[in-house]
N, C-alpha and C positions, 0 to 999 in steps of 0.2 A: 262635302257629303250631299247625297241626294235624299231629300227629306220630304215626306208627304204629311200634311195636316188634314185631318178629317173632322169637320165640325158642322153642326146643322145650320148655324147662322154665322155670318162673317161680315166684315166691313163691306158696305156702309151700314149694316144692320146692328148698330151699337146700342140701340134701345133695348136689346135683350140682356144688357147688364155687363158684368165684369168679364165673363168668359170670352165673348168675341173681341172685346177690347184687348185683353191680355194676349189672346191668340194672334191677333193682328200685329200688335207691337212686337211680340216674340218672333213671328215669321219675318217681319220687316227687318229686325235687327240681325237675325240669322242670315238673311239674304245680303245685307250690307257687309257681313263678315265673310262673304264669299261662297256661301252654300247655295245649292239649287233647291229652292223651296216651291212646292206646288200645294195648293189648298183645294180640297174637294169639299164643296159646300152646296147649299140650296139657295133658291132665289128669294127666300122670305126676307123682307125688310122691316118687319114689324106688322103693323096693321095693314100695310100695303106691300105688294111685291116690289123688289128692286126694279126700277124702270129698265126696259129692254135696252135703251140706248146706253145706259150706264154699264150694264152687263157686257154689251158688245164692245164698248170702248176698253173696258178692263181686259176682256178676252183678247183683244187685238194688241193692246199695248202693255199689259201687265200692270202691276200697281206696286210702286216702291220696290221694284226688283223681284216681286212675288208673282208667280203664275197662278191664276185663280180660275177654277172651273165651277161655274154656277149651274146647278141642276134644278129644273122646274119642279116644284111641289105639285102634287095632284090637287091640293086645296091649300091656299094660303090661310084661310080662316082656321082650318084644323091645325096648321103649323103654329099660328100665333096664339090662338086661344087654348089649344089643348096640347101643344108641343108634340103633335103627331106629324112628323116629317115623312113624306112619302114621295120621293123623287124616283119615278120608275126607271128613267134612263140611267141614273146613278147605279142602280142595282145591276143593270146589264153591263155597265162599263167599268165598274170599280176595279175588277181584277186587271183588266188591260191597262188602266191608268197607273196601277201600282207596279207594273213590270219595270224593272230597272231601278226602282227605289231601294235605298239601303235601310231606311228606318221609317216607320209610320208612327205618328203621334195622334192618337184619338182623343178629341176633346169632348167628353160627354159619355156617360155610361149608358143611360136608358134612351137609346135612339136606334131606329132601324138602320141608320147609316153606320152606327157602331157594329150592329149585327153583321151587316154585309162586309164591312171592313175587316172585322175579326176573321170571317171565313176566308176572305181573299188573302189576307196576310198569312194565315196558317197554310193555305194551299200553296202559296209562293215561297214559303219558308222565310218570310221577312219578320224580324222582331218588331213588336209594337209596344209603345208606351201609352199608358192611359192617364188622362187628367180628368177626374170626376168633377172638379170645380165646385166642391161642396155638396155634390149630389148623391153621396152614398146613402144617407138616411132616407127612409121612406116618408118624407113629409108631404102630406097631401096625396090624394089618389092612391091610397095605400094598396087597395086590392089590385089595381092595374099594375102597380110596381111589383107586387108579389108574383103576379103571373109573369111579368117580363123577366124578373130575376130567375124564376124557375126555368123558363124556356131558354133564356140567353145570358142574363146578367152574370150568373155565377161562372159560366164558361168564359165570358169575356174577362172577368177578374182573374180567374185561375190561369189563363194563358198569357196574360200580360207579362212582358219581360220586366217591366217596372211600373210602379204607380207613383205619380207625382202628386204629393199632398200639398194643398195650398195653405195649410195651417197645422199646428200641433193637434187641433181637434180632429182634422181629417186623417192625420196619422193614426190616431186612436180608433177612428171609424174603420180604417182599413184593417187594422189588427183584429177588430171584432169580426170582420169578414173572413178572417183566417189568412190574410196576406202576411207572409213572413217579413220581419223587420228589414232584412237585407234587400228586399224588393221595393221598399218604401223610401222615396226620396223627397226632401223638402223643396218645394217650388213656390215660394211666396209670390204675391202680387208685386209688380214693379211698375215704375213710371219712367217716362222719357224726361230726364232732368232738364234737357234743353227747352222743353215747353214751359218750364217754370222759372228759368233764369231771369227773365224780364217780365214782371207782373204788370197787369194793366193798372191804371190809376183807380183809386177808390171812387165809387159813386156812379159808375156807368150802368151797372145792373139796377141799382136802386132807382136811378133816374128813369130807366126804361119802364119799370113796373110801378112807378109812383110811390116809392118807399123811402124817399130821401130823409124823412124825419123818424124813421123806425130803426130799432135794433133787430137785425135779422138773425134768426136761428134757422140754420139750413139743414134740410134733409135731402140727401142725394141717393136716389135708388128707384127701383121699380115699385109701383104702387101695388104691392102684393101683401097678403096677410102676414107672411113670415117676416117681412121687412119692418113691421111694427110702427108704421107712421101713425096709427091710431093711438098708440101709447104716448107719442109726442103730443098729439092733440089733447089727450087727457091731461098731460102735464101742463100744457099751456093754460088750460081752464083753471088750474090751481095757482096761477101766477097773475091774478087780476090786478095786483098792485103795480105790476110792471106794464103800465099802460102803453108804452112805446114799443113793447116787444111784439115781433111779428114772425110767424113761422112761414117759411117758404118750402113747399114740397116740390122738389125738382126731379121729375122722372116720369117715364111713360106708364100708362095704365096697364096693369097686369092682373086685372080682375077685381081690384079693391077700390077703384076710384069712386064709384057710386056710394059705397058704404062710408067712405071717408068724408065725402061731401055731406052726406046725411048726418054724420057725427058732428061735423063743424056747425051745421045748422042747429042741431039739437043743443049744442053747447053755446049757441049765440056768439060764435067766433068768426062770423063771415067777414068782419072788418079786420081780422087779425091773422088770417091764413090765406096764402096765395098758392094756387096750383099753376105751375108753369108748363107742365108737360115735359117732354124730353128736351134737354139742352145740349147743343153741340159743344165741342171742346172750347170754343171761344167764349160762349155765353156761360158755360159752367165755370170757367176760370174767373170770369167777372163776378159771378154769384158767390164764389168762395171768398174772393178778396173783399167783397162788401159785407160778408157775414161777421157776426161777433163770435159765433161758435158753430161748429158742425156737429150734428147729433146723429149717432148710428144706433137706433133703438131696436134692432132686429131681435126676433124671438130665437133665432139661431143664425150664426154668421161665421163664415170661414175666415178669410182674410180680406177685410173690406178695403177696396181700392180707395174709397172716400177718405180713409184715414191717412193714407200716403199723400193724397191730393191736398187735404187740408194742411198737413204738416208742411208740404212744399210751398204752400201759400202763407205760412206762418200764422195759421189759425189753430186755436185749441179745439180739442175733440172730447165730447162726452160719449162714452162707448158702453154698450150693453155688456153685462157680465156673461151673456150667452156666447160671447166671442172669446175663445181661449187662445191667446197668442203665445202662451208659454214663455220660453226664453227668447223667442224670436224678436219680440220688442219688449225689453225689460221696462219696468215702471218708469214713466217719463212724466215730467212736471207739466207738460202740455196736454197730458191725457188723464182724464178722470173717468172712473167707472161707476155705473149705477146698477142696482139690482134688476135683473131681467124681468120685464113685464110689470114693473112696479112704477106706476106713473107718479106716485108721491115722492119716491126716492129720486126719480129723474127730475122732478120739479125742484127739489132741494139742491141737486147737483148743478142744475142750470142756474139757480139763484146764486150759488157760491161762485160759479165761473163768471157770471155777469157782474157781480159785485166786487170781485177781486180777480180780475183777469191776469193771466200769466205775464211776467215781465218780458220785455222785448228780447232780452238775452235768452230766455227760455224758448220762445218761438223760433228764434234764429237757430238755436241748437237743434230743435226738432227738424227744421228744414235741412240743415247740414247732415243730420243723422240719416234722413231719407235718401239724400243724394249719394251718400257714401255706401249705404247698405242695400238699397232697393232700386238700383238703376237697372235699365234694360240690358246694358252690357254685362252686368254681373249675372243676370238671369240667363242670358244667351251663353255665356261661358260655362255656366253650370249645365245647361242643356247639351252643349257640345261634348263635355266630358262624359255625360251619361250616355248619349247616343253612341259615341265612339266605343265605349266599354261594352255595348250590346251588339255592335255590328260584327 
C-alpha cells in the first residue's frame, strides 16, 4: 500500500511525547512489512528546530525505510510553546504530495496541517484515518479549541473514514463527538519488543546522576500541568519517613518546569527530586531499570506508553485512576491505581508498593504480557487490515 502520515512533529522530535514516538514506530514497522510510507511533517525539534544537516540527510537517504518530508515552520517558538504549526510550503504542496497515495493517516486533530490534509484528501478522493492521540477533549486553551472545532475540527471528524482510539477513554470521547461506533477502532500504544529483550545492568543511571544510595521513583513524561508531576511531588512530601526515596522527573519542559521547581523548593525537597530533562531511548531504559516503581500521575491520560515501557523492564506501575484502560489491560498484579489528583492516596499506594514489591514472577508475567499483546507488529497488522478495508 502507498500510505501517507501527516503529523506536526516527527522523529527525531520525540520530546513532544508519545504521539511522534508511536507514529515513528508504526511507520517504520509498516515500511519493513513492505509498504510505501511517506511522512509529511514540520521541522520542529522541540525547543530548537531539527538541524538542517539532519533534515538533508534524512531527505536524501530516508529513515528506516520511511520517506520523510520536513516543512519549515514560520516560527519554531510558536510551534513548541503554543502548538501553532505554520509551514507555508506544506500548505502549497500537500495536495501534490498526496497524489498517488491510497490512504492518509492524520496524527493530530487540532493542527493547521490536519486542516490542509483534510481538504487535500477530500479533493483527491483519498480516504483518511484520524488518530487524535488523546486530544479530543478541550483541555487547556479552551476558547481557541472551540474556535478551531467550529471552523475545522467538526468537519475533520465528520469526514474521517475511521478514528483510531488510543484507549477506551478515547473511544468514549469519540462517541460524545457523535462518531458512530463502527468508525471507531482501538489502536493502543505499542513498543518494539526487541528494544527490551536485553536490559542494561542496574546502576548505570543512578551512577550517572549520583543516586546510587537512593530508591528511585520515576516519572516519565512532558512537564505539563495535565501530566500531574506536581501531585507526585506532593505525595513525596508526605513520605518523610522514607529518607532514601528519590523522585526523578524525566521529560522535557512543556510549560510547567518553573512551577514544579518552585513547588520542590517550597516543600524543601531539593535533595530528593531530580529533573533530568528529555532522555533518549538508551538513558530512558537505564532510568526505568534503576527505578523501584514508575508513577503515572496524570490528571487525564489515554494509554500511557510509560506503562508498557515499565512492564517491559519488569517494573511495577502506580497509575492514576484518570486513565481508563477498560478491558484492554485487565487488573494486573504489577499495576496499582490511586485516586486521581489525590496526593495522600498516591503516597499510600507508593508506600505499599515500596514496602511489599511485586514478586519476580509477577513482573516477568507483566513483561511477557506486553510482548504478546502490545508489539509493533500486532499494531501494524491491525493498521493494515483497517487501511485495506477503507481503500
